[in-house]
Biopython code that builds the backbone (N, CA, C, O; Angstrom):
import numpy as np
from Bio.PDB.StructureBuilder import StructureBuilder

atoms = [
    (1, "MET", "N", (86.296, 96.992, 76.982)),
    (1, "MET", "CA", (85.300, 96.776, 77.958)),
    (1, "MET", "C", (85.856, 96.286, 79.156)),
    (1, "MET", "O", (86.624, 95.325, 79.121)),
    (2, "PRO", "N", (85.525, 96.894, 80.309)),
    (2, "PRO", "CA", (86.019, 96.399, 81.651)),
    (2, "PRO", "C", (85.406, 95.157, 82.110)),
    (2, "PRO", "O", (84.294, 94.794, 81.725)),
    (3, "PHE", "N", (86.143, 94.497, 82.944)),
    (3, "PHE", "CA", (85.715, 93.325, 83.719)),
    (3, "PHE", "C", (85.578, 93.653, 85.137)),
    (3, "PHE", "O", (86.327, 94.480, 85.656)),
    (4, "THR", "N", (84.629, 93.027, 85.816)),
    (4, "THR", "CA", (84.455, 93.065, 87.372)),
    (4, "THR", "C", (84.194, 91.698, 87.826)),
    (4, "THR", "O", (84.236, 90.733, 87.062)),
    (5, "LEU", "N", (83.919, 91.619, 89.101)),
    (5, "LEU", "CA", (83.641, 90.279, 89.645)),
    (5, "LEU", "C", (82.225, 90.322, 90.275)),
    (5, "LEU", "O", (81.871, 91.207, 91.053)),
    (6, "LYS", "N", (81.444, 89.286, 89.871)),
    (6, "LYS", "CA", (80.085, 89.165, 90.341)),
    (6, "LYS", "C", (80.011, 87.896, 91.262)),
    (6, "LYS", "O", (80.467, 86.813, 90.894)),
    (7, "HIS", "N", (79.426, 88.084, 92.444)),
    (7, "HIS", "CA", (79.148, 86.977, 93.369)),
    (7, "HIS", "C", (78.081, 86.044, 92.678)),
    (7, "HIS", "O", (76.972, 86.485, 92.376)),
    (8, "SER", "N", (78.429, 84.823, 92.452)),
    (8, "SER", "CA", (77.493, 83.949, 91.686)),
    (8, "SER", "C", (76.051, 83.872, 92.363)),
    (8, "SER", "O", (75.001, 83.970, 91.728)),
    (9, "ALA", "N", (76.148, 83.684, 93.730)),
    (9, "ALA", "CA", (74.857, 83.504, 94.465)),
    (9, "ALA", "C", (73.938, 84.649, 94.520)),
    (9, "ALA", "O", (72.719, 84.563, 94.371)),
    (10, "THR", "N", (74.651, 85.809, 94.760)),
    (10, "THR", "CA", (73.774, 87.055, 94.962)),
    (10, "THR", "C", (73.736, 87.971, 93.848)),
    (10, "THR", "O", (72.847, 88.822, 93.814)),
    (11, "GLY", "N", (74.693, 87.884, 92.836)),
    (11, "GLY", "CA", (74.731, 88.896, 91.756)),
    (11, "GLY", "C", (75.335, 90.156, 92.176)),
    (11, "GLY", "O", (75.324, 91.107, 91.394)),
    (12, "THR", "N", (75.907, 90.265, 93.435)),
    (12, "THR", "CA", (76.622, 91.495, 93.913)),
    (12, "THR", "C", (77.971, 91.532, 93.266)),
    (12, "THR", "O", (78.712, 90.560, 93.120)),
    (13, "LEU", "N", (78.240, 92.944, 92.842)),
    (13, "LEU", "CA", (79.524, 93.154, 92.185)),
    (13, "LEU", "C", (80.507, 93.620, 93.237)),
    (13, "LEU", "O", (80.142, 94.381, 94.134)),
    (14, "LEU", "N", (81.762, 93.168, 93.139)),
    (14, "LEU", "CA", (82.714, 93.455, 94.126)),
    (14, "LEU", "C", (83.109, 94.869, 94.099)),
    (14, "LEU", "O", (83.450, 95.421, 93.054)),
    (15, "SER", "N", (83.066, 95.489, 95.292)),
    (15, "SER", "CA", (83.420, 97.020, 95.397)),
    (15, "SER", "C", (84.154, 97.170, 96.683)),
    (15, "SER", "O", (83.989, 96.390, 97.621)),
    (16, "CYS", "N", (84.986, 98.207, 96.714)),
    (16, "CYS", "CA", (85.751, 98.533, 97.808)),
    (16, "CYS", "C", (86.388, 100.022, 97.722)),
    (16, "CYS", "O", (86.273, 100.677, 96.686)),
    (17, "VAL", "N", (86.959, 100.446, 98.683)),
    (17, "VAL", "CA", (87.657, 101.783, 98.644)),
    (17, "VAL", "C", (88.862, 101.612, 97.757)),
    (17, "VAL", "O", (89.684, 100.707, 97.908)),
    (18, "GLN", "N", (88.918, 102.563, 96.794)),
    (18, "GLN", "CA", (90.131, 102.529, 95.933)),
    (18, "GLN", "C", (90.565, 103.957, 95.835)),
    (18, "GLN", "O", (90.013, 104.886, 96.425)),
    (19, "ARG", "N", (91.674, 104.064, 94.986)),
    (19, "ARG", "CA", (92.359, 105.348, 94.874)),
    (19, "ARG", "C", (92.375, 105.720, 93.340)),
    (19, "ARG", "O", (92.880, 104.935, 92.538)),
    (20, "ASN", "N", (91.845, 106.867, 92.947)),
    (20, "ASN", "CA", (91.801, 107.251, 91.628)),
    (20, "ASN", "C", (93.149, 107.955, 91.111)),
    (20, "ASN", "O", (94.071, 108.116, 91.911)),
    (21, "GLY", "N", (93.255, 108.326, 89.935)),
    (21, "GLY", "CA", (94.467, 108.882, 89.309)),
    (21, "GLY", "C", (94.911, 110.200, 89.993)),
    (21, "GLY", "O", (96.052, 110.637, 89.837)),
    (22, "TYR", "N", (94.019, 110.794, 90.724)),
    (22, "TYR", "CA", (94.326, 112.013, 91.467)),
    (22, "TYR", "C", (94.786, 111.746, 92.866)),
    (22, "TYR", "O", (95.039, 112.678, 93.630)),
    (23, "LYS", "N", (94.896, 110.512, 93.210)),
    (23, "LYS", "CA", (95.203, 110.014, 94.639)),
    (23, "LYS", "C", (94.127, 110.264, 95.537)),
    (23, "LYS", "O", (94.382, 110.382, 96.736)),
    (24, "LEU", "N", (92.852, 110.368, 95.082)),
    (24, "LEU", "CA", (91.793, 110.619, 96.031)),
    (24, "LEU", "C", (91.033, 109.214, 96.248)),
    (24, "LEU", "O", (90.784, 108.477, 95.294)),
    (25, "ASP", "N", (90.712, 108.924, 97.478)),
    (25, "ASP", "CA", (89.965, 107.711, 97.734)),
    (25, "ASP", "C", (88.533, 107.758, 97.341)),
    (25, "ASP", "O", (87.902, 108.804, 97.490)),
    (26, "TYR", "N", (87.978, 106.687, 96.846)),
    (26, "TYR", "CA", (86.553, 106.664, 96.464)),
    (26, "TYR", "C", (86.046, 105.188, 96.682)),
    (26, "TYR", "O", (86.856, 104.261, 96.702)),
    (27, "TYR", "N", (84.863, 105.008, 96.826)),
    (27, "TYR", "CA", (84.308, 103.687, 96.965)),
    (27, "TYR", "C", (83.550, 103.313, 95.661)),
    (27, "TYR", "O", (82.552, 103.931, 95.291)),
    (28, "GLY", "N", (84.085, 102.265, 94.992)),
    (28, "GLY", "CA", (83.534, 101.865, 93.736)),
    (28, "GLY", "C", (83.806, 100.463, 93.320)),
    (28, "GLY", "O", (84.518, 99.746, 94.023)),
    (29, "VAL", "N", (83.293, 100.052, 92.250)),
    (29, "VAL", "CA", (83.286, 98.807, 91.785)),
    (29, "VAL", "C", (84.786, 98.456, 91.212)),
    (29, "VAL", "O", (85.428, 99.229, 90.500)),
    (30, "VAL", "N", (85.214, 97.227, 91.620)),
    (30, "VAL", "CA", (86.668, 96.886, 91.148)),
    (30, "VAL", "C", (86.564, 96.459, 89.681)),
    (30, "VAL", "O", (85.764, 95.614, 89.281)),
    (31, "LEU", "N", (87.418, 97.098, 88.932)),
    (31, "LEU", "CA", (87.433, 96.836, 87.522)),
    (31, "LEU", "C", (88.799, 96.551, 87.003)),
    (31, "LEU", "O", (89.803, 97.012, 87.544)),
    (32, "TRP", "N", (88.833, 95.746, 85.893)),
    (32, "TRP", "CA", (90.081, 95.350, 85.233)),
    (32, "TRP", "C", (89.844, 95.522, 83.751)),
    (32, "TRP", "O", (88.707, 95.497, 83.281)),
    (33, "ASP", "N", (90.991, 95.706, 82.979)),
    (33, "ASP", "CA", (90.879, 95.910, 81.510)),
    (33, "ASP", "C", (90.671, 94.612, 80.871)),
    (33, "ASP", "O", (90.047, 94.493, 79.817)),
    (34, "ASN", "N", (91.242, 93.555, 81.568)),
    (34, "ASN", "CA", (91.123, 92.166, 80.959)),
    (34, "ASN", "C", (90.592, 91.262, 82.134)),
    (34, "ASN", "O", (90.616, 91.625, 83.309)),
    (35, "GLU", "N", (90.141, 90.124, 81.726)),
    (35, "GLU", "CA", (89.520, 89.246, 82.642)),
    (35, "GLU", "C", (90.620, 88.815, 83.764)),
    (35, "GLU", "O", (91.692, 88.290, 83.463)),
    (36, "PRO", "N", (90.239, 89.088, 85.015)),
    (36, "PRO", "CA", (91.229, 88.839, 86.104)),
    (36, "PRO", "C", (91.561, 87.351, 86.326)),
    (36, "PRO", "O", (90.748, 86.433, 86.214)),
    (37, "GLU", "N", (92.887, 87.227, 86.662)),
    (37, "GLU", "CA", (93.399, 85.927, 86.952)),
    (37, "GLU", "C", (93.222, 85.634, 88.368)),
    (37, "GLU", "O", (92.972, 86.539, 89.164)),
    (38, "GLN", "N", (93.347, 84.323, 88.748)),
    (38, "GLN", "CA", (93.021, 83.895, 90.039)),
    (38, "GLN", "C", (93.623, 84.756, 91.114)),
    (38, "GLN", "O", (92.946, 85.207, 92.038)),
    (39, "HIS", "N", (95.053, 85.000, 90.957)),
    (39, "HIS", "CA", (95.747, 85.802, 91.910)),
    (39, "HIS", "C", (95.243, 87.211, 92.105)),
    (39, "HIS", "O", (95.317, 87.769, 93.199)),
    (40, "GLU", "N", (94.713, 87.798, 90.994)),
    (40, "GLU", "CA", (94.121, 89.141, 91.004)),
    (40, "GLU", "C", (92.756, 89.077, 91.785)),
    (40, "GLU", "O", (92.422, 90.010, 92.514)),
    (41, "VAL", "N", (92.024, 88.025, 91.628)),
    (41, "VAL", "CA", (90.695, 87.813, 92.277)),
    (41, "VAL", "C", (90.987, 87.761, 93.836)),
    (41, "VAL", "O", (90.371, 88.428, 94.667)),
    (42, "ALA", "N", (91.933, 86.943, 94.091)),
    (42, "ALA", "CA", (92.273, 86.765, 95.516)),
    (42, "ALA", "C", (92.782, 88.102, 96.217)),
    (42, "ALA", "O", (92.426, 88.406, 97.356)),
    (43, "GLU", "N", (93.622, 88.854, 95.466)),
    (43, "GLU", "CA", (94.072, 90.196, 95.840)),
    (43, "GLU", "C", (92.932, 91.193, 96.084)),
    (43, "GLU", "O", (92.906, 91.962, 97.045)),
    (44, "ALA", "N", (92.046, 91.116, 95.185)),
    (44, "ALA", "CA", (90.788, 92.026, 95.198)),
    (44, "ALA", "C", (89.921, 91.688, 96.310)),
    (44, "ALA", "O", (89.440, 92.614, 96.963)),
    (45, "LEU", "N", (89.641, 90.416, 96.631)),
    (45, "LEU", "CA", (88.834, 90.012, 97.767)),
    (45, "LEU", "C", (89.478, 90.517, 99.032)),
    (45, "LEU", "O", (88.820, 91.101, 99.893)),
    (46, "ALA", "N", (90.740, 90.292, 99.134)),
    (46, "ALA", "CA", (91.469, 90.717, 100.391)),
    (46, "ALA", "C", (91.460, 92.256, 100.551)),
    (46, "ALA", "O", (91.330, 92.732, 101.679)),
    (47, "GLU", "N", (91.589, 93.020, 99.512)),
    (47, "GLU", "CA", (91.515, 94.456, 99.541)),
    (47, "GLU", "C", (90.053, 94.920, 99.960)),
    (47, "GLU", "O", (89.887, 95.962, 100.595)),
    (48, "ALA", "N", (89.052, 94.137, 99.592)),
    (48, "ALA", "CA", (87.764, 94.486, 99.841)),
    (48, "ALA", "C", (87.406, 93.941, 101.358)),
    (48, "ALA", "O", (86.293, 94.149, 101.840)),
    (49, "GLY", "N", (88.332, 93.300, 101.997)),
    (49, "GLY", "CA", (88.082, 92.892, 103.404)),
    (49, "GLY", "C", (87.329, 91.576, 103.498)),
    (49, "GLY", "O", (86.772, 91.310, 104.563)),
    (50, "ILE", "N", (87.267, 90.770, 102.528)),
    (50, "ILE", "CA", (86.603, 89.571, 102.341)),
    (50, "ILE", "C", (87.629, 88.438, 102.662)),
    (50, "ILE", "O", (88.508, 88.203, 101.833)),
    (51, "SER", "N", (87.566, 87.765, 103.754)),
    (51, "SER", "CA", (88.341, 86.732, 104.217)),
    (51, "SER", "C", (88.161, 85.384, 103.453)),
    (51, "SER", "O", (87.020, 85.061, 103.123)),
    (52, "PRO", "N", (89.189, 84.601, 103.161)),
    (52, "PRO", "CA", (88.988, 83.336, 102.587)),
    (52, "PRO", "C", (88.125, 82.407, 103.494)),
    (52, "PRO", "O", (87.560, 81.416, 103.030)),
    (53, "ALA", "N", (88.047, 82.762, 104.790)),
    (53, "ALA", "CA", (87.193, 81.947, 105.694)),
    (53, "ALA", "C", (85.729, 82.260, 105.554)),
    (53, "ALA", "O", (84.891, 81.423, 105.891)),
    (54, "ASP", "N", (85.383, 83.456, 105.060)),
    (54, "ASP", "CA", (84.037, 83.802, 104.728)),
    (54, "ASP", "C", (83.479, 82.973, 103.571)),
    (54, "ASP", "O", (84.182, 82.465, 102.698)),
    (55, "GLU", "N", (82.150, 82.885, 103.647)),
    (55, "GLU", "CA", (81.495, 82.129, 102.528)),
    (55, "GLU", "C", (81.818, 82.859, 101.191)),
    (55, "GLU", "O", (82.167, 82.232, 100.191)),
    (56, "ALA", "N", (81.694, 84.127, 101.220)),
    (56, "ALA", "CA", (81.951, 84.943, 100.027)),
    (56, "ALA", "C", (83.372, 84.974, 99.682)),
    (56, "ALA", "O", (83.690, 85.449, 98.591)),
    (57, "GLY", "N", (84.249, 84.532, 100.468)),
    (57, "GLY", "CA", (85.679, 84.564, 100.278)),
    (57, "GLY", "C", (86.347, 83.432, 99.379)),
    (57, "GLY", "O", (87.535, 83.454, 99.056)),
    (58, "ARG", "N", (85.501, 82.504, 99.038)),
    (58, "ARG", "CA", (86.004, 81.410, 98.155)),
    (58, "ARG", "C", (86.039, 81.913, 96.747)),
    (58, "ARG", "O", (85.039, 82.407, 96.225)),
    (59, "LEU", "N", (87.165, 81.793, 96.139)),
    (59, "LEU", "CA", (87.442, 82.247, 94.707)),
    (59, "LEU", "C", (86.291, 81.703, 93.721)),
    (59, "LEU", "O", (85.846, 82.394, 92.805)),
    (60, "GLU", "N", (85.878, 80.467, 93.985)),
    (60, "GLU", "CA", (84.929, 79.882, 92.955)),
    (60, "GLU", "C", (83.528, 80.501, 93.194)),
    (60, "GLU", "O", (82.620, 80.274, 92.395)),
    (61, "ALA", "N", (83.340, 81.295, 94.306)),
    (61, "ALA", "CA", (81.989, 81.936, 94.504)),
    (61, "ALA", "C", (81.983, 83.169, 93.559)),
    (61, "ALA", "O", (80.894, 83.731, 93.440)),
    (62, "TRP", "N", (82.944, 83.626, 92.930)),
    (62, "TRP", "CA", (83.020, 84.783, 92.075)),
    (62, "TRP", "C", (83.267, 84.460, 90.631)),
    (62, "TRP", "O", (84.038, 83.554, 90.314)),
    (63, "GLU", "N", (82.626, 85.185, 89.756)),
    (63, "GLU", "CA", (82.820, 85.095, 88.282)),
    (63, "GLU", "C", (83.056, 86.354, 87.640)),
    (63, "GLU", "O", (82.505, 87.396, 87.995)),
    (64, "ALA", "N", (83.895, 86.260, 86.670)),
    (64, "ALA", "CA", (84.206, 87.564, 85.889)),
    (64, "ALA", "C", (83.031, 87.971, 85.077)),
    (64, "ALA", "O", (82.355, 87.146, 84.462)),
    (65, "LEU", "N", (82.791, 89.246, 85.077)),
    (65, "LEU", "CA", (81.632, 89.700, 84.306)),
    (65, "LEU", "C", (82.110, 90.923, 83.533)),
    (65, "LEU", "O", (82.631, 91.871, 84.120)),
    (66, "LYS", "N", (81.920, 90.898, 82.145)),
    (66, "LYS", "CA", (82.194, 91.902, 81.333)),
    (66, "LYS", "C", (81.106, 93.009, 81.303)),
    (66, "LYS", "O", (79.927, 92.691, 81.144)),
    (67, "LEU", "N", (81.469, 94.255, 81.449)),
    (67, "LEU", "CA", (80.597, 95.369, 81.496)),
    (67, "LEU", "C", (80.929, 96.308, 80.360)),
    (67, "LEU", "O", (82.071, 96.367, 79.903)),
    (68, "SER", "N", (79.925, 97.044, 79.904)),
    (68, "SER", "CA", (80.114, 98.093, 78.998)),
    (68, "SER", "C", (80.810, 99.307, 79.772)),
    (68, "SER", "O", (80.747, 99.288, 81.001)),
    (69, "GLU", "N", (81.382, 100.224, 79.218)),
    (69, "GLU", "CA", (81.840, 101.415, 79.855)),
    (69, "GLU", "C", (80.731, 102.119, 80.543)),
    (69, "GLU", "O", (80.904, 102.642, 81.644)),
    (70, "HIS", "N", (79.613, 102.143, 79.927)),
    (70, "HIS", "CA", (78.421, 102.860, 80.509)),
    (70, "HIS", "C", (78.010, 102.102, 81.782)),
    (70, "HIS", "O", (77.812, 102.710, 82.833)),
    (71, "GLU", "N", (77.884, 100.773, 81.679)),
    (71, "GLU", "CA", (77.536, 100.021, 82.932)),
    (71, "GLU", "C", (78.446, 100.172, 84.040)),
    (71, "GLU", "O", (77.998, 100.287, 85.181)),
    (72, "ALA", "N", (79.745, 100.183, 83.794)),
    (72, "ALA", "CA", (80.721, 100.520, 84.838)),
    (72, "ALA", "C", (80.595, 101.772, 85.543)),
    (72, "ALA", "O", (80.703, 101.863, 86.766)),
    (73, "LYS", "N", (80.347, 102.810, 84.703)),
    (73, "LYS", "CA", (80.100, 104.131, 85.253)),
    (73, "LYS", "C", (78.827, 104.169, 86.010)),
    (73, "LYS", "O", (78.808, 104.763, 87.088)),
    (74, "MET", "N", (77.706, 103.564, 85.528)),
    (74, "MET", "CA", (76.507, 103.522, 86.308)),
    (74, "MET", "C", (76.583, 102.791, 87.537)),
    (74, "MET", "O", (75.959, 103.191, 88.520)),
    (75, "ALA", "N", (77.312, 101.722, 87.577)),
    (75, "ALA", "CA", (77.530, 100.926, 88.790)),
    (75, "ALA", "C", (78.127, 101.838, 89.931)),
    (75, "ALA", "O", (77.700, 101.811, 91.086)),
    (76, "ASN", "N", (79.151, 102.644, 89.499)),
    (76, "ASN", "CA", (79.815, 103.499, 90.452)),
    (76, "ASN", "C", (78.805, 104.636, 90.877)),
    (76, "ASN", "O", (78.711, 104.987, 92.053)),
    (77, "VAL", "N", (78.092, 105.167, 89.914)),
    (77, "VAL", "CA", (77.130, 106.160, 90.272)),
    (77, "VAL", "C", (76.031, 105.644, 91.299)),
    (77, "VAL", "O", (75.610, 106.342, 92.222)),
    (78, "LYS", "N", (75.663, 104.497, 91.068)),
    (78, "LYS", "CA", (74.683, 103.895, 91.986)),
    (78, "LYS", "C", (75.202, 103.591, 93.305)),
    (78, "LYS", "O", (74.444, 103.602, 94.275)),
    (79, "LEU", "N", (76.592, 103.285, 93.431)),
    (79, "LEU", "CA", (77.170, 103.183, 94.692)),
    (79, "LEU", "C", (77.164, 104.546, 95.563)),
    (79, "LEU", "O", (77.130, 104.528, 96.794)),
    (80, "ARG", "N", (77.196, 105.623, 94.858)),
    (80, "ARG", "CA", (77.258, 106.889, 95.571)),
    (80, "ARG", "C", (78.329, 107.184, 96.488)),
    (80, "ARG", "O", (78.166, 107.932, 97.452)),
    (81, "ASN", "N", (79.521, 106.566, 96.189)),
    (81, "ASN", "CA", (80.751, 106.624, 96.970)),
    (81, "ASN", "C", (80.408, 106.315, 98.422)),
    (81, "ASN", "O", (80.957, 106.924, 99.340)),
    (82, "ASP", "N", (79.497, 105.365, 98.625)),
    (82, "ASP", "CA", (79.024, 105.040, 99.931)),
    (82, "ASP", "C", (79.302, 103.494, 100.200)),
    (82, "ASP", "O", (78.753, 102.614, 99.537)),
    (83, "PRO", "N", (80.126, 103.264, 101.142)),
    (83, "PRO", "CA", (80.330, 101.781, 101.386)),
    (83, "PRO", "C", (79.188, 100.993, 102.033)),
    (83, "PRO", "O", (79.288, 99.777, 102.198)),
    (84, "ARG", "N", (78.093, 101.691, 102.402)),
    (84, "ARG", "CA", (76.938, 101.013, 102.890)),
    (84, "ARG", "C", (76.003, 100.624, 101.812)),
    (84, "ARG", "O", (74.891, 100.171, 102.084)),
    (85, "ARG", "N", (76.425, 100.788, 100.576)),
    (85, "ARG", "CA", (75.602, 100.386, 99.463)),
    (85, "ARG", "C", (76.264, 99.272, 98.637)),
    (85, "ARG", "O", (77.487, 99.137, 98.588)),
    (86, "VAL", "N", (75.399, 98.488, 97.994)),
    (86, "VAL", "CA", (75.899, 97.473, 97.109)),
    (86, "VAL", "C", (75.259, 97.558, 95.832)),
    (86, "VAL", "O", (74.143, 98.073, 95.755)),
    (87, "VAL", "N", (75.882, 97.082, 94.756)),
    (87, "VAL", "CA", (75.309, 96.992, 93.421)),
    (87, "VAL", "C", (75.123, 95.571, 93.056)),
    (87, "VAL", "O", (76.044, 94.780, 93.259)),
    (88, "ARG", "N", (74.026, 95.190, 92.544)),
    (88, "ARG", "CA", (73.786, 93.800, 91.997)),
    (88, "ARG", "C", (73.311, 93.814, 90.484)),
    (88, "ARG", "O", (72.734, 94.777, 89.979)),
    (89, "VAL", "N", (73.594, 92.732, 89.869)),
    (89, "VAL", "CA", (73.184, 92.552, 88.479)),
    (89, "VAL", "C", (72.040, 91.485, 88.668)),
    (89, "VAL", "O", (72.271, 90.389, 89.177)),
    (90, "GLN", "N", (70.980, 91.812, 88.295)),
    (90, "GLN", "CA", (69.759, 90.992, 88.286)),
    (90, "GLN", "C", (69.114, 91.016, 86.955)),
    (90, "GLN", "O", (68.656, 92.071, 86.517)),
    (91, "ASP", "N", (69.053, 89.893, 86.277)),
    (91, "ASP", "CA", (68.467, 89.823, 84.919)),
    (91, "ASP", "C", (69.056, 90.859, 84.021)),
    (91, "ASP", "O", (68.313, 91.496, 83.275)),
    (92, "GLY", "N", (70.384, 91.075, 84.043)),
    (92, "GLY", "CA", (70.969, 92.051, 83.193)),
    (92, "GLY", "C", (70.860, 93.456, 83.588)),
    (92, "GLY", "O", (71.389, 94.316, 82.884)),
    (93, "VAL", "N", (70.177, 93.786, 84.722)),
    (93, "VAL", "CA", (69.899, 95.111, 85.182)),
    (93, "VAL", "C", (70.703, 95.366, 86.455)),
    (93, "VAL", "O", (70.696, 94.569, 87.394)),
    (94, "LEU", "N", (71.447, 96.592, 86.451)),
    (94, "LEU", "CA", (72.095, 96.991, 87.650)),
    (94, "LEU", "C", (71.137, 97.553, 88.779)),
    (94, "LEU", "O", (70.311, 98.416, 88.482)),
    (95, "GLU", "N", (71.234, 97.112, 89.964)),
    (95, "GLU", "CA", (70.233, 97.603, 91.024)),
    (95, "GLU", "C", (71.265, 97.858, 92.153)),
    (95, "GLU", "O", (72.280, 97.177, 92.297)),
    (96, "ALA", "N", (70.912, 98.899, 92.936)),
    (96, "ALA", "CA", (71.635, 99.208, 94.124)),
    (96, "ALA", "C", (70.712, 99.290, 95.325)),
    (96, "ALA", "O", (69.521, 99.573, 95.197)),
    (97, "LYS", "N", (71.288, 99.035, 96.502)),
    (97, "LYS", "CA", (70.605, 99.302, 97.728)),
    (97, "LYS", "C", (71.519, 99.401, 98.909)),
    (97, "LYS", "O", (72.674, 98.976, 98.890)),
    (98, "SER", "N", (70.966, 99.970, 99.917)),
    (98, "SER", "CA", (71.707, 100.204, 101.131)),
    (98, "SER", "C", (71.761, 98.950, 101.850)),
    (98, "SER", "O", (70.793, 98.194, 101.762)),
    (99, "VAL", "N", (72.841, 98.606, 102.603)),
    (99, "VAL", "CA", (72.831, 97.469, 103.470)),
    (99, "VAL", "C", (73.235, 97.954, 104.965)),
    (99, "VAL", "O", (73.820, 99.019, 105.161)),
    (100, "SER", "N", (72.911, 97.178, 105.857)),
    (100, "SER", "CA", (73.165, 97.542, 107.295)),
    (100, "SER", "C", (74.596, 97.356, 107.502)),
    (100, "SER", "O", (75.286, 96.513, 106.928)),
    (101, "PRO", "N", (75.032, 98.294, 108.456)),
    (101, "PRO", "CA", (76.558, 98.192, 108.811)),
    (101, "PRO", "C", (76.853, 97.021, 109.582)),
    (101, "PRO", "O", (78.007, 96.794, 109.942)),
]
sb = StructureBuilder()
sb.init_structure("model")
sb.init_model(0)
sb.init_chain("A")
sb.init_seg("    ")
for serial, (resi, resn, name, xyz) in enumerate(atoms, 1):
    if name == "N":
        sb.init_residue(resn, " ", resi, " ")
    sb.init_atom(name, np.array(xyz, "f"), 0.0, 1.0, " ", f" {name:<3s}", serial, name[0])
structure = sb.get_structure()
């Protein structure tokens, strides 16, 4: 089961532009096979363009979240490969919405 990062205050899952096995870019939830270590969290936040100076850039603002394979796939489906969308976990339910640029 994959792990992702959830922002503790908002429930938002960490997502950014990534590259798949076919070398194609896509916008999706950041996933790990094992619970990420602090340096992996820091690297993922930087890759997502979240600065340590931002409120959301503090490592302690994020927590590892274990997802089922189905939940991980559904989170990416809900993002629609669109960086203007975010996925949140609210009461165990994945919700997506568009955010202003």
